[in-house]
N, C-alpha and C positions, 0 to 999 in steps of 0.2 A: 504494499499499500504506500503510495507516494506521500511524502511529507507536504505540509502546506507551505505555500509561498505567498508573498504579498499579492501576486496576481490572482490568487484564489479568493482574496477577501473583498468584501464590498466596502465602498467608502462609507464614512459615518453617515452622510446624507442618505445614501441609497439604503444602507442598513436600517436607518430610522423608518424609511418608507416601507420596507419589506419585513420588519422585525416580527410583527404579529404572525404573519404567514410562515416565516422561517422558523420561528419558535414552535409553532404548532406542528410543523413538519418534523422537527428534531425531536420533540416530545413523543410523537407517535413512533418515530424510529427507535427511540430509546426503550420503549416498552418491551420489545422482544429481546433487547440487549441487557435487561435488568434481571438479575437472579437473586431471589431471597433465600438465604441460607439460614434456616430457622427464622425466629421471630425478630432478631435483633441485628443480623448481619445482612447487608445488601451489597452486591457486587454490580457495578454498572460498567459493562464492557465498552471501552472507548473505541472509536474509529475516527476516520477523517471528518465525517460530518459532525459528530459530537464535539470534537476538538475545535472545528471551525466555529461552532456555536460558542464555545467557551472563549475563544480568542475574540470573536466579534463583540461579545458581551464586555469583556475586559476593555477593549478599545472604546466602546460606547460609554461605559461607566467612568473610565479615566480620561475620556476625551482625548485619546491618543490619535494623532494624525501624522506625526512626523515619522520619516523613514526608520530612524534609529529605534524609536519607541515601538513601532510596529514589529520590527525585527526582534526586539527583546521579547515581546510577547510570543512570537513564533518560536523562538529559541527555548522559551520556558515550557510551552505546551507541546511542541512537536514530539518530544520523547514519549508522549502518551499515545501516539499513533502506532498501530501494530506494524511490525516489519515484514510480515509475510509467513513467518514460521512461528509466530507467537500470538498470544492474546494479551491485551493490557486492560486492566480494570481499576476503577476507583472503588475501594471497599469502605463502606460506611458502617460504623458501630452506632446503632440507633436506640436510644432510650429517651422517652419523652420527659421523664422526671430528672431534673438536673442532679439531685443528690444521688439517685439510683445510678445515673450515668457515671458520676465520679467514682462510686464504689465499684461499678462493673469495669471501668477502664483500669483499675488496679487489679481486679480479679482476672482480667483477660490479658494481662501483659504478655507480650510475645505472640499473640494470636496471629499477627501478620506473617509469622514464620510457620504457621500450622495450617495453612490453607492449601489444599491440593486439588488438582483436576485429574480425572481419570477417563480414559477412553477404553471401552470394554475390550478385554484381551491384551491390554498393556499395563505396565506399572504406572502407578499414579505419579504425576510430576508436582513437586512442591513449588509454590509461588515464590518468586524472587521479589522481595519487598523493599520499597522505598529506596531505590538505588540513588546514590549520590545525595541523600538527605537523611537527616536523623529526625525520625518522627516519634520515637519512643525513648524511654529510659528504663532503668532497672525497677523503677517504682510503678510505672503505669505505661499503658499503651496510649496512642493517639486515637481520636475518634474517626480519623480519615487516613487511609493508607493507599499507596499506589502499587499495584501488583502486576507482575509479568509472569506469564506461563509459556515456557519454551516447549514446543512439541516436535517430535521426530517426524520425518516424512511418512513413516509407516502409520503413525498415530493420526496424522492428517488425512491420509488416504482411507483409513478405516472410518474415521469421523465422517468424511464426505460420503462414504458408502452406506452410512446409516447406523453405525455402531452407537450404542448408548454412551452418553457423556454425563459425568457426575462431578459435583463439587463437594468438598467436605472440609470441615474443621476437625483436625485431630487433636486440638488442645483439650486435655482432660477436663478443664473447667467449662467447655462448651463443645461437646461432641455432637455435631449436627452434620447432616448431608442431604443432598437433594439431586435428583436426576433432571437434566435439562428437558424441557418440552420439545417436541419436534420443531416448533416455530423458533424457539431460542437456539436450538442446535443448527438449524439452517441459517439464521441471521449471523451467528458467530462464525460459521464455516466460511462465509463470504470474505472474512478477513485474511484468509490464507492465500498467498500468491499462486 
């Protein structure tokens, strides 16, 4: 999947005119790319369109229109675009109650290193978490993590052929798993080159 360039982005004026329609399109697109792992973990699998939306929103909010500022945003967000042999996801740890969330972020420390993806017939692959950034410490985890799942060519081929795909947390404090729906599986398979 190609990384975004300045040529892919809408000007602030054009984006303002098209924002409602673009946002609706992206939200519908993200529905099949969102996987709930139990009640409190959500993985949103990113792709070029979802990252374009993030960049466009940052440019709009920050009123960035200069070339260097736009490039800074692209440099920050492009690492979240899949490379063809992997999937990239934003993982959210969600608790509505602030006090409960504080407690759970302590209890769930290191969960970002305990998320795995499996394609039927293959060993599970562990997520590579928060590359080049420190999101957690020894006391607690962060509420948001960035994950990458590297898949072998054989895993990708079997996935495309219809093999079941599952996600799991192997953290003893939160042992949950789920199998992707056929729609989710098809949507994510489109990320492979």
